[in-house]
Every structure is written in C-alpha cells, then in structure tokens.
SELUM-635034 format. One line per 2 residues: number of its first residue (from 1); their letters; for each residue z, y, x of N, C-alpha, C. Coordinates in pm, whole numbers, plus 50000, padded with zeros to 5 digits. Each point is the difference from the previous one (the first is absolute). Example, Ala and Ser with C-alpha at 12.3 -4.5 7.8 and 13.67 -1.06 7.14 Angstrom:
<kolvexs>
1	as	50780/49431/51319/50000/50119/49911/50000/50120/50090 ~ 49928/50105/49965/50006/50119/50082/50073/50109/49923
</kolvexs>
This chain:
<kolvexs>
1	mv	89420/05191/59290/50097/50016/50107/50134/50049/49943 ~ 49995/50098/49908/50123/50050/49939/50072/49888/49928
3	lf	49924/49921/49923/50059/49888/49927/50066/49902/50097 ~ 49932/49968/50109/50055/49908/50097/50128/50056/50062
5	ti	49999/50128/50037/50117/50062/50061/50118/50000/49905 ~ 49977/50039/49875/50108/50003/49902/50049/49860/49972
7	hc	49906/49907/49979/50037/49862/49970/50082/49941/50115 ~ 49956/50021/50123/50074/49947/50114/50135/50067/50015
9	sl	50009/50130/49977/50128/50068/50016/50101/49950/49899 ~ 49955/49957/49883/50092/49947/49901/50064/49870/50049
11	ft	49926/49923/50075/50049/49870/50040/50060/49998/50140 ~ 49996/50112/50073/50060/50004/50132/50130/50079/50000
13	ma	50043/50046/49884/50125/50074/49990/50117/49903/50014 ~ 50117/50056/50028/50120/49916/50017/50027/49916/49876
15	kp	49986/50060/49883/50024/49928/49876/49869/49999/49920 ~ 49909/49907/50029/49874/49999/49925/50028/49977/49852
17	lv	49934/50077/49917/50022/49990/49857/49877/50052/49928 ~ 49961/49930/49898/49891/50044/49914/50058/50017/49861
19	lp	49973/50112/49939/50048/50021/49865/49929/49906/49904 ~ 50071/49949/49902/49933/49923/49895/49895/50089/49933
21	ek	49894/49938/49951/49891/50078/49943/50046/50091/49887 ~ 50092/49952/49916/50050/50081/49888/50063/50130/50050
23	qa	50088/49992/50100/50066/50119/50051/49901/50089/50076 ~ 49906/49940/50072/49900/50078/50072/49914/50080/49902
25	eh	49957/49936/49891/49921/50072/49898/50083/50110/49935 ~ 50126/49972/49974/50090/50099/49941/50017/50118/50096
27	fc	50024/49972/50127/50016/50104/50100/49875/50088/50007 ~ 49885/49940/49993/49874/50073/50013/49965/50083/49876
29	ql	50089/50001/49899/49984/50091/49886/50053/50139/50034 ~ 50073/50012/50112/50049/50132/50043/49881/50091/50029
31	fv	50023/50128/49984/49897/50100/50030/50016/50048/50144 ~ 49889/50040/50060/50001/50055/50135/49904/50119/50004
33	sy	50039/50103/50072/49913/50115/50021/49928/49979/50132 ~ 49867/50008/49994/49919/49978/50120/49873/50084/49989
35	ds	49972/50077/50103/49880/50085/50001/49988/50086/49874 ~ 50105/50067/49960/50003/50094/49886/49982/49933/49865
37	sv	50011/49869/49992/49993/49936/49869/50116/49902/49987 ~ 50029/49964/49878/50109/49908/49971/49941/49878/49932
39	st	50036/49883/50052/49954/49875/49939/50110/49895/50020 ~ 49981/49885/49941/50097/49892/50020/49982/49940/50138
41	ls	50105/49940/50050/49989/49928/50127/49898/49887/49989 ~ 49991/49939/49881/49904/49891/49980/49857/50048/50024
43	lr	49966/50114/49942/49865/50055/50019/49976/50029/50148 ~ 50098/50059/50065/49989/50031/50142/49985/49871/50082
45	ah	50078/49899/49965/49993/49873/50073/49862/49936/49986 ~ 49946/50000/49879/49870/49937/49978/49888/50075/50069
47	rm	50018/50130/50024/49899/50076/50075/50006/49968/50149 ~ 50118/49956/50048/50020/49979/50144/49984/49855/50044
49	mq	50027/49905/49912/50015/49862/50043/49928/49901/49910 ~ 49991/49880/50051/49949/49886/49925/50108/49893/50000
51	pd	50010/49922/49893/50099/49892/50001/49960/49894/50102 ~ 50098/49925/50048/49964/49886/50084/50017/49874/49915
53	ds	49992/49885/50061/50001/49875/49924/50130/49975/49924 ~ 50112/50050/50053/50127/49966/49939/50077/50120/49944
55	ls	49960/50122/50034/50074/50118/49957/49910/50096/49923 ~ 50057/50063/49897/49926/50102/49927/49999/50129/50080
57	ve	49911/50091/49965/49996/50132/50063/50136/50068/49985 ~ 50060/49988/49881/50129/50063/49976/50109/49942/50091
59	qi	49997/49869/50023/50100/49939/50088/49984/50049/50144 ~ 49877/50008/50046/49976/50047/50137/50043/50146/50012
61	fa	49958/50083/49904/50030/50143/50006/50149/50026/49984 ~ 50064/49934/49903/50144/50018/49980/50076/49955/50125
63	gy	49956/49894/50063/50061/49956/50124/49989/50104/50109 ~ 49882/50061/50011/49981/50107/50099/50093/50117/49970
65	vl	50002/50043/49875/50080/50117/49964/50148/49974/50019 ~ 50047/49887/49951/50144/49972/50003/50049/49944/50132
67	la	49924/49912/50060/50052/49924/50113/49948/50047/50135 ~ 49896/50079/50001/49947/50051/50127/50019/50152/50009
69	dg	50096/50050/49924/50038/50141/50001/49889/50096/49954 ~ 49902/49949/49926/49895/50086/49946/50053/50102/49900
71	wq	50114/49971/49940/50060/50089/49901/50039/50134/50060 ~ 50023/50006/50129/50051/50122/50062/49902/50117/49993
73	tm	49871/49970/49989/49901/50109/49998/49929/50015/49866 ~ 50029/49914/49906/49931/50008/49870/50068/50102/49910
75	rl	49922/50087/49943/50051/50105/49912/50018/49942/49859 ~ 50121/49950/49977/50032/49930/49876/50096/50077/49910
77	fp	50051/50114/50048/50104/50070/49926/49953/50140/49959 ~ 49977/50019/49868/49953/50129/49952/50116/50098/49980
79	hq	49966/50129/50011/50096/50107/49972/49923/50117/49939 ~ 50050/50048/49887/49936/50114/49933/50077/50127/50030
81	kn	49924/50103/50036/50058/50132/50018/49900/50101/49947 ~ 50045/50081/49904/49914/50101/49937/49873/49938/49943
83	gv	50012/49881/49942/49887/49933/49936/49905/49932/50096 ~ 50027/50004/50129/49915/49936/50100/50071/49875/50050
85	vs	49927/49888/49999/50057/49873/50047/49957/49976/50144 ~ 50099/49979/50086/49974/49962/50139/50060/49862/50021
87	wy	49940/49924/50089/50044/49863/50026/50052/49989/50142 ~ 50107/49922/50017/50066/49988/50130/50023/49853/50034
89	sa	50003/49974/50130/50041/49868/50046/50150/50006/50026 ~ 50060/49885/50019/50144/49993/50024/50040/50063/50132
91	td	49906/50016/50092/50031/50057/50130/49954/50144/50016 ~ 49939/50057/49897/49957/50140/50005/50121/50093/50002
93	el	49976/50121/50047/50098/50107/49986/49996/50040/49852 ~ 50108/49976/49930/50004/50027/49856/50041/50145/49976
95	pa	49936/50065/49902/50035/50140/49973/50140/50013/49941 ~ 50060/50113/50020/50135/50027/49948/50002/49999/49847
97	si	49884/50016/49937/49995/49998/49853/50024/49861/49942 ~ 49995/49897/50083/50037/49865/49955/50151/49988/50017
99	ds	50069/49975/49890/50147/49996/50009/50046/49884/50087 ~ 50123/50009/50046/50053/49904/50097/50002/49857/49947
101	eh	50025/49983/49871/50001/49866/49940/49862/49936/50009 ~ 49895/50077/49972/49864/49947/50007/49958/49977/50145
103	qk	50043/50088/50090/49969/49979/50142/50062/49869/50049 ~ 50123/49976/49959/50069/49876/50038/49923/49879/49946
105	yi	49957/50008/49873/49923/49890/49940/49872/49975/50080 ~ 49927/50106/50032/49873/49988/50073/50024/49935/50136
107	re	50106/50037/50066/50030/49947/50135/50051/49856/49997 ~ 50070/49962/49894/50068/49870/50000/49932/49890/49920
109	vf	49909/50033/49908/49947/49898/49910/49924/49890/50074 ~ 49919/50034/50099/49923/49896/50069/50087/49909/50086
111	pr	50091/50052/50080/50086/49906/50075/50076/49905/49907 ~ 50045/50050/49887/50071/49913/49905/49906/49899/49936
113	li	49880/50046/49962/49900/49910/49941/49963/49890/50100 ~ 49979/50038/50124/49962/49902/50103/50111/49898/50020
115	ae	50126/50044/49996/50112/49906/50013/49999/49898/49886 ~ 49968/50045/49880/49993/49908/49885/49882/49905/50013
117	vq	49886/50049/50052/49884/49914/50024/50038/49892/50101 ~ 50061/50040/50111/50037/49903/50104/50102/49899/49950
119	ag	50083/50042/49905/50099/49907/49943/49940/49913/49891 ~ 49878/50033/49956/49936/49921/49894/50058/50024/49862
121	hw	50060/50116/49979/50057/50036/49869/49891/50065/49915 ~ 49912/49918/49942/49878/50051/49936/50027/50080/49874
123	st	50102/49967/49923/50029/50081/49881/50050/50139/50041 ~ 50075/50007/50109/50046/50130/50050/49882/50078/50057
125	vd	49909/49931/50069/49878/50064/50051/49922/50061/49883 ~ 49983/49923/49893/49928/50052/49883/50072/50122/49941
127	ay	50132/49997/49996/50076/50114/49947/49979/50125/50087 ~ 50001/49984/50132/49972/50113/50089/49861/50057/49975
129	id	49901/49911/49988/49863/50045/49977/49990/50074/49866 ~ 50063/49945/49896/49999/50067/49869/50059/50140/50010
131	rm	50112/50014/50073/50062/50132/50015/49911/50095/50079 ~ 49928/49947/50100/49910/50084/50078/49883/50048/49914
133	iq	49945/49911/49918/49891/50040/49910/50051/50104/49900 ~ 50120/49979/49947/50059/50096/49908/50018/50136/50069
135	yq	50047/50001/50123/50017/50123/50077/49865/50070/50016 ~ 49897/49924/50037/49868/50059/50019/49947/50060/49871
137	cq	50017/49929/49889/49951/50051/49872/50078/50123/49954 ~ 50129/50002/50029/50082/50113/49960/49969/50126/50080
139	fg	49976/49986/50129/49982/50118/50086/49857/50020/50048 ~ 49910/49909/49964/49862/50009/50050/49904/50076/49912
141	gs	50047/50058/49893/49912/50077/49914/49947/49918/49885 ~ 49931/50065/49912/49953/49937/49876/49894/49893/50025
143	rl	49930/50005/50113/49895/49900/50027/50057/49861/50021 ~ 50128/49989/50031/50057/49870/50035/50080/49937/49890
145	ss	49998/50055/49882/50083/49946/49893/49976/49851/49985 ~ 50109/49924/49997/49987/49855/49986/49975/49960/49856
147	kp	50015/50094/49908/49975/49973/49859/49880/50082/49956 ~ 49919/49947/49909/49885/50078/49954/50047/50125/49926
149	sf	49932/50111/50025/50038/50125/49935/49957/49999/49854 ~ 50059/50089/49923/49968/50012/49859/49851/50033/49982
151	ai	49947/50088/50086/49858/50037/49992/49909/49879/50023 ~ 50037/49914/50092/49920/49879/50026/50003/49908/49879
153	ii	50118/49983/49941/50012/49913/49883/49915/50055/49885 ~ 50007/50131/49974/49920/50061/49894/49851/49984/50030
155	gl	49963/50019/50127/49860/49983/50039/49951/49858/49976 ~ 50082/49900/50033/49963/49861/49977/49987/49969/49851
157	ig	50093/50053/49921/49991/49980/49854/49872/50062/49947 ~ 49966/50120/50048/49876/50065/49958/49878/49920/50040
159	li	49998/49948/50122/49887/49919/50047/49985/49874/49917 ~ 50110/49933/49972/49996/49879/49918/49948/50033/49860
161	si	50048/50111/49944/49953/50041/49867/49850/50024/49998 ~ 49949/50067/50102/49856/50026/50008/49922/49870/50010
163	lv	50050/49906/50083/49932/49872/50015/50000/49921/49869 ~ 50110/50006/49926/50007/49931/49870/49900/50063/49904
165	il	49995/50132/49995/49906/50069/49911/49857/49967/50038 ~ 49968/50003/50129/49865/49967/50044/49966/49855/49966
167	gq	50096/49911/50014/49979/49861/49965/49972/49983/49852 ~ 50070/50073/49915/49977/49994/49856/49866/50061/49966
169	fs	49964/50110/50069/49873/50067/49974/49883/49909/50037 ~ 50009/49930/50114/49891/49913/50041/49988/49880/49908
171	sl	50111/49950/49946/49992/49886/49908/49939/50044/49867 ~ 50021/50126/49960/49937/50051/49877/49850/50015/50018
173	re	49958/50044/50119/49857/50017/50027/49928/49867/50000 ~ 50065/49894/50044/49938/49868/50007/49986/49939/49861
175	a	50081/50042/49905/50000/49939/49866/49888/50049/49915
</kolvexs>
C-alpha cells in the first residue's frame, strides 16, 4: 500500500518527474538519522520498499523524498555540540549553537535541489548531493567519514598479511 501511495503520488503531482537511476542512487548515499541510528537513505529505502517493474527502489524513494516533500521530516543534517552528534530535519527548530550560515544552508538546500531536479540539471543535482554528503561527513562525527580511516587501512594491511602468511604456511604443509 505504501509503495502504491508513493508511486501514485509521484505521477499525480503537477510536474511528474522521476529521477534518473544514477542520480537516485547518488541521492540515496546520503545519511539519515532514524530511530537512534544512522544509515544511508538507500538502506532505509530497501527496508521500506520493493522496486516495481520500471523503477528502482532508489528512484521511488528519492522521488518521495524530493518530490512529495518527504525531505521536510527526514533528519539529514548533523550537528556536533560537546562531542555529541544530533540530527535535524530542515523544518526542525534548530539550536542556537548552529551558526546562521549553516542554518541558512539547512533551510535552503532542498528547495534549491528540487528546483534543479525539476529543471533536469543533473550535473548540478549531483554537485548538490556531493556537497550534502560532504556536509554530513564533516559534521556527522567520525562514523560517517567518506574516506577510510588510517586504522582501517592498517587493519586491512594486517589482515592481508596474515592471509598471505597462512597461505604460504598451508602450501608448505602440503609439500
């Protein structure tokens, strides 16, 4: 029923529009805070919906978020204060600890993004999404780093080294 309602609402709007799959997948890389956890929109979308014959889950979900005003309640904007990260939607009462420049960004980014989607300016849409992901990674705490941390890289090198050593050890035992 949810899928039908969302799908129908996308096509009964004044300006029906479906995001291209590339932009929808890119958009769904954004993080969202939901029920005290943070995950990508893609993960959230796949938990809620199934693809239909012509649209991916990301296209349906991105359409709901962008074109059916779903963005107004989604907690997509992190803010750190005293080492604690809180997430806000664009329509939330924002704390005074968020400076005016960031408050303006939070309030204006979606209307501007939606205008670019409706105009079909896909490279500009991608640039907005990239900046939003960068914002989330910068202010969302260490868990959201878009680049692998040094500790992860060292851990992977260590794991690969152990596997190589084990592989050499097992080949010696077979000989």
